[in-house]
DRENMIRO-310594 format. One record per residue: residue number from 1; x, y, z negated of N, C-alpha, C in turn. Coordinates in nm, 2 decimals, padded with zeros to 4 digits. Layout:
% DRENMIRO-310594
<r num="NUM" n_px="X" n_py="Y" n_pz="Z" ca_px="X" ca_py="Y" ca_pz="Z" c_px="X" c_py="Y" c_pz="Z"/>
...
% end
This chain:
% DRENMIRO-310594
<r num="1" n_px="01.23" n_py="-01.99" n_pz="02.32" ca_px="01.09" ca_py="-01.99" ca_pz="02.23" c_px="01.10" c_py="-01.94" c_pz="02.06"/>
<r num="2" n_px="01.24" n_py="-01.91" n_pz="02.03" ca_px="01.31" ca_py="-01.83" ca_pz="01.90" c_px="01.28" c_py="-01.73" c_pz="01.88"/>
<r num="3" n_px="01.32" n_py="-01.60" n_pz="01.98" ca_px="01.22" ca_py="-01.49" ca_pz="01.96" c_px="01.06" c_py="-01.45" c_pz="02.00"/>
<r num="4" n_px="01.02" n_py="-01.60" n_pz="02.04" ca_px="00.85" ca_py="-01.59" ca_pz="02.04" c_px="00.80" c_py="-01.64" c_pz="01.89"/>
<r num="5" n_px="00.88" n_py="-01.64" n_pz="01.82" ca_px="00.83" ca_py="-01.72" ca_pz="01.71" c_px="00.87" c_py="-01.58" c_pz="01.59"/>
<r num="6" n_px="00.99" n_py="-01.54" n_pz="01.61" ca_px="01.07" ca_py="-01.43" ca_pz="01.48" c_px="00.94" c_py="-01.28" c_pz="01.59"/>
<r num="7" n_px="00.91" n_py="-01.27" n_pz="01.68" ca_px="00.83" ca_py="-01.16" ca_pz="01.70" c_px="00.74" c_py="-01.19" c_pz="01.65"/>
<r num="8" n_px="00.65" n_py="-01.28" n_pz="01.65" ca_px="00.55" ca_py="-01.32" ca_pz="01.62" c_px="00.50" c_py="-01.33" c_pz="01.42"/>
<r num="9" n_px="00.64" n_py="-01.39" n_pz="01.41" ca_px="00.65" ca_py="-01.39" ca_pz="01.23" c_px="00.67" c_py="-01.18" c_pz="01.18"/>
<r num="10" n_px="00.74" n_py="-01.10" n_pz="01.27" ca_px="00.75" ca_py="-00.98" ca_pz="01.25" c_px="00.62" c_py="-00.93" c_pz="01.22"/>
<r num="11" n_px="00.59" n_py="-00.95" n_pz="01.33" ca_px="00.47" ca_py="-00.87" ca_pz="01.38" c_px="00.33" c_py="-00.91" c_pz="01.25"/>
<r num="12" n_px="00.36" n_py="-00.99" n_pz="01.22" ca_px="00.25" ca_py="-01.07" ca_pz="01.12" c_px="00.27" c_py="-01.02" c_pz="01.02"/>
<r num="13" n_px="00.41" n_py="-00.98" n_pz="00.92" ca_px="00.45" ca_py="-00.91" ca_pz="00.82" c_px="00.46" c_py="-00.75" c_pz="00.84"/>
<r num="14" n_px="00.46" n_py="-00.71" n_pz="00.94" ca_px="00.45" ca_py="-00.56" ca_pz="00.95" c_px="00.26" c_py="-00.54" c_pz="00.93"/>
<r num="15" n_px="00.23" n_py="-00.65" n_pz="00.98" ca_px="00.04" ca_py="-00.63" ca_pz="00.98" c_px="00.00" c_py="-00.62" c_pz="00.84"/>
<r num="16" n_px="00.05" n_py="-00.74" n_pz="00.75" ca_px="-00.02" ca_py="-00.70" ca_pz="00.60" c_px="00.01" c_py="-00.63" c_pz="00.52"/>
<r num="17" n_px="00.21" n_py="-00.59" n_pz="00.55" ca_px="00.22" ca_py="-00.49" ca_pz="00.49" c_px="00.15" c_py="-00.37" c_pz="00.55"/>
<r num="18" n_px="00.09" n_py="-00.33" n_pz="00.63" ca_px="00.06" ca_py="-00.19" ca_pz="00.64" c_px="-00.12" c_py="-00.26" c_pz="00.55"/>
<r num="19" n_px="-00.18" n_py="-00.34" n_pz="00.59" ca_px="-00.29" ca_py="-00.38" ca_pz="00.58" c_px="-00.35" c_py="-00.39" c_pz="00.36"/>
<r num="20" n_px="-00.21" n_py="-00.38" n_pz="00.35" ca_px="-00.21" ca_py="-00.34" ca_pz="00.20" c_px="-00.16" c_py="-00.21" c_pz="00.12"/>
<r num="21" n_px="-00.09" n_py="-00.14" n_pz="00.23" ca_px="-00.06" ca_py="-00.04" ca_pz="00.23" c_px="-00.22" c_py="00.06" c_pz="00.23"/>
<r num="22" n_px="-00.30" n_py="00.02" n_pz="00.28" ca_px="-00.39" ca_py="00.10" ca_pz="00.41" c_px="-00.52" c_py="00.07" c_pz="00.29"/>
<r num="23" n_px="-00.50" n_py="-00.08" n_pz="00.21" ca_px="-00.62" ca_py="-00.10" ca_pz="00.12" c_px="-00.54" c_py="-00.02" c_pz="-00.01"/>
<r num="24" n_px="-00.43" n_py="-00.02" n_pz="-00.06" ca_px="-00.47" ca_py="00.08" ca_pz="-00.21" c_px="-00.47" c_py="00.20" c_pz="-00.17"/>
<r num="25" n_px="-00.44" n_py="00.25" n_pz="00.00" ca_px="-00.45" ca_py="00.41" ca_pz="00.00" c_px="-00.60" c_py="00.43" c_pz="-00.03"/>
<r num="26" n_px="-00.66" n_py="00.31" n_pz="00.02" ca_px="-00.87" ca_py="00.38" ca_pz="00.00" c_px="-00.88" c_py="00.36" c_pz="-00.21"/>
<r num="27" n_px="-00.84" n_py="00.20" n_pz="-00.25" ca_px="-00.86" ca_py="00.19" ca_pz="-00.33" c_px="-00.79" c_py="00.36" c_pz="-00.42"/>
<r num="28" n_px="-00.70" n_py="00.39" n_pz="-00.44" ca_px="-00.68" ca_py="00.47" ca_pz="-00.51" c_px="-00.74" c_py="00.64" c_pz="-00.41"/>
<r num="29" n_px="-00.80" n_py="00.61" n_pz="-00.31" ca_px="-00.88" ca_py="00.74" ca_pz="-00.27" c_px="-00.99" c_py="00.73" c_pz="-00.36"/>
<r num="30" n_px="-01.06" n_py="00.61" n_pz="-00.40" ca_px="-01.21" ca_py="00.53" ca_pz="-00.48" c_px="-01.15" c_py="00.62" c_pz="-00.62"/>
<r num="31" n_px="-01.04" n_py="00.51" n_pz="-00.71" ca_px="-01.05" ca_py="00.55" ca_pz="-00.83" c_px="-00.99" c_py="00.69" c_pz="-00.89"/>
<r num="32" n_px="-00.89" n_py="00.74" n_pz="-00.80" ca_px="-00.80" ca_py="00.89" ca_pz="-00.84" c_px="-00.81" c_py="00.95" c_pz="-00.71"/>
<r num="33" n_px="-00.94" n_py="01.09" n_pz="-00.70" ca_px="-00.96" ca_py="01.14" ca_pz="-00.60" c_px="-00.87" c_py="01.24" c_pz="-00.64"/>
<r num="34" n_px="-00.85" n_py="01.30" n_pz="-00.75" ca_px="-00.82" ca_py="01.44" ca_pz="-00.82" c_px="-00.69" c_py="01.40" c_pz="-00.77"/>
<r num="35" n_px="-00.60" n_py="01.30" n_pz="-00.72" ca_px="-00.46" ca_py="01.32" ca_pz="-00.73" c_px="-00.45" c_py="01.29" c_pz="-00.56"/>
<r num="36" n_px="-00.51" n_py="01.29" n_pz="-00.47" ca_px="-00.51" ca_py="01.25" ca_pz="-00.31" c_px="-00.56" c_py="01.40" c_pz="-00.28"/>
<r num="37" n_px="-00.63" n_py="01.48" n_pz="-00.33" ca_px="-00.69" ca_py="01.58" ca_pz="-00.33" c_px="-00.55" c_py="01.67" c_pz="-00.34"/>
<r num="38" n_px="-00.52" n_py="01.68" n_pz="-00.46" ca_px="-00.43" ca_py="01.80" ca_pz="-00.47" c_px="-00.28" c_py="01.77" c_pz="-00.41"/>
<r num="39" n_px="-00.25" n_py="01.63" n_pz="-00.31" ca_px="-00.15" ca_py="01.68" ca_pz="-00.25" c_px="-00.15" c_py="01.63" c_pz="-00.13"/>
<r num="40" n_px="-00.31" n_py="01.65" n_pz="-00.08" ca_px="-00.30" ca_py="01.70" ca_pz="00.04" c_px="-00.31" c_py="01.82" c_pz="00.06"/>
<r num="41" n_px="-00.38" n_py="01.88" n_pz="-00.04" ca_px="-00.40" ca_py="02.06" ca_pz="-00.07" c_px="-00.23" c_py="02.07" c_pz="-00.09"/>
<r num="42" n_px="-00.19" n_py="02.07" n_pz="-00.16" ca_px="-00.05" ca_py="02.10" ca_pz="-00.17" c_px="00.06" c_py="02.08" c_pz="-00.02"/>
<r num="43" n_px="00.02" n_py="01.91" n_pz="-00.01" ca_px="00.15" ca_py="01.96" ca_pz="00.11" c_px="00.23" c_py="01.78" c_pz="00.07"/>
<r num="44" n_px="00.21" n_py="01.78" n_pz="-00.06" ca_px="00.33" ca_py="01.68" ca_pz="-00.10" c_px="00.28" c_py="01.58" c_pz="-00.11"/>
<r num="45" n_px="00.37" n_py="01.48" n_pz="-00.10" ca_px="00.36" ca_py="01.31" ca_pz="-00.12" c_px="00.39" c_py="01.21" c_pz="-00.20"/>
<r num="46" n_px="00.49" n_py="01.32" n_pz="-00.29" ca_px="00.55" ca_py="01.25" ca_pz="-00.41" c_px="00.43" c_py="01.15" c_pz="-00.49"/>
<r num="47" n_px="00.35" n_py="01.27" n_pz="-00.58" ca_px="00.26" ca_py="01.27" ca_pz="-00.62" c_px="00.17" c_py="01.07" c_pz="-00.57"/>
<r num="48" n_px="00.11" n_py="01.11" n_pz="-00.48" ca_px="00.08" ca_py="01.02" ca_pz="-00.39" c_px="00.13" c_py="00.87" c_pz="-00.39"/>
<r num="49" n_px="00.26" n_py="00.88" n_pz="-00.34" ca_px="00.32" ca_py="00.79" ca_pz="-00.33" c_px="00.38" c_py="00.69" c_pz="-00.46"/>
<r num="50" n_px="00.40" n_py="00.78" n_pz="-00.55" ca_px="00.36" ca_py="00.73" ca_pz="-00.75" c_px="00.30" c_py="00.68" c_pz="-00.75"/>
<r num="51" n_px="00.14" n_py="00.71" n_pz="-00.73" ca_px="00.03" ca_py="00.66" ca_pz="-00.76" c_px="00.06" c_py="00.52" c_pz="-00.64"/>
<r num="52" n_px="00.08" n_py="00.51" n_pz="-00.54" ca_px="00.04" ca_py="00.47" ca_pz="-00.46" c_px="00.11" c_py="00.31" c_pz="-00.50"/>
<r num="53" n_px="00.27" n_py="00.34" n_pz="-00.54" ca_px="00.32" ca_py="00.22" ca_pz="-00.59" c_px="00.26" c_py="00.19" c_pz="-00.72"/>
<r num="54" n_px="00.22" n_py="00.27" n_pz="-00.83" ca_px="00.21" ca_py="00.21" ca_pz="-00.96" c_px="00.02" c_py="00.15" c_pz="-00.95"/>
<r num="55" n_px="-00.02" n_py="00.18" n_pz="-00.86" ca_px="-00.17" ca_py="00.02" ca_pz="-00.80" c_px="-00.10" c_py="-00.07" c_pz="-00.75"/>
<r num="56" n_px="-00.01" n_py="-00.08" n_pz="-00.65" ca_px="00.05" ca_py="-00.15" ca_pz="-00.58" c_px="00.14" c_py="-00.27" c_pz="-00.70"/>
<r num="57" n_px="00.16" n_py="-00.20" n_pz="-00.80" ca_px="00.30" ca_py="-00.30" ca_pz="-00.90" c_px="00.10" c_py="-00.32" c_pz="-00.98"/>
<r num="58" n_px="00.06" n_py="-00.27" n_pz="-01.02" ca_px="-00.02" ca_py="-00.32" ca_pz="-01.12" c_px="-00.14" c_py="-00.49" c_pz="-01.04"/>
<r num="59" n_px="-00.14" n_py="-00.47" n_pz="-00.89" ca_px="-00.25" ca_py="-00.55" ca_pz="-00.79" c_px="-00.13" c_py="-00.68" c_pz="-00.80"/>
<r num="60" n_px="00.01" n_py="-00.65" n_pz="-00.80" ca_px="00.12" ca_py="-00.72" ca_pz="-00.78" c_px="00.14" c_py="-00.82" c_pz="-00.93"/>
<r num="61" n_px="00.11" n_py="-00.78" n_pz="-01.04" ca_px="00.12" ca_py="-00.76" ca_pz="-01.16" c_px="-00.02" c_py="-00.89" c_pz="-01.25"/>
<r num="62" n_px="-00.12" n_py="-00.79" n_pz="-01.22" ca_px="-00.20" ca_py="-00.87" ca_pz="-01.20" c_px="-00.25" c_py="-01.01" c_pz="-01.10"/>
<r num="63" n_px="-00.23" n_py="-01.05" n_pz="-00.94" ca_px="-00.17" ca_py="-01.17" ca_pz="-00.94" c_px="-00.09" c_py="-01.27" c_pz="-00.99"/>
<r num="64" n_px="00.01" n_py="-01.21" n_pz="-01.05" ca_px="00.10" ca_py="-01.26" ca_pz="-01.07" c_px="00.10" c_py="-01.32" c_pz="-01.22"/>
<r num="65" n_px="-00.01" n_py="-01.28" n_pz="-01.28" ca_px="-00.02" ca_py="-01.33" ca_pz="-01.41" c_px="-00.16" c_py="-01.45" c_pz="-01.39"/>
<r num="66" n_px="-00.24" n_py="-01.51" n_pz="-01.29" ca_px="-00.31" ca_py="-01.60" ca_pz="-01.23" c_px="-00.20" c_py="-01.72" c_pz="-01.19"/>
<r num="67" n_px="-00.06" n_py="-01.67" n_pz="-01.14" ca_px="-00.02" ca_py="-01.81" ca_pz="-01.08" c_px="00.09" c_py="-01.82" c_pz="-01.24"/>
% end
């Protein structure tokens, strides 16, 4: 029974992380399409990852501000 709980928790955590990253990517695509287009065009992921980290950080900062 312990393994089933652990696997369900692990799947839930991975699902939440994937949903968060997907939401941040969509938000970045809508708010800063030039960075996304340049990253895709050049084949470099570092500008995209930097912007994603920035978006996630500002969202987390805004959520913690309310707490």
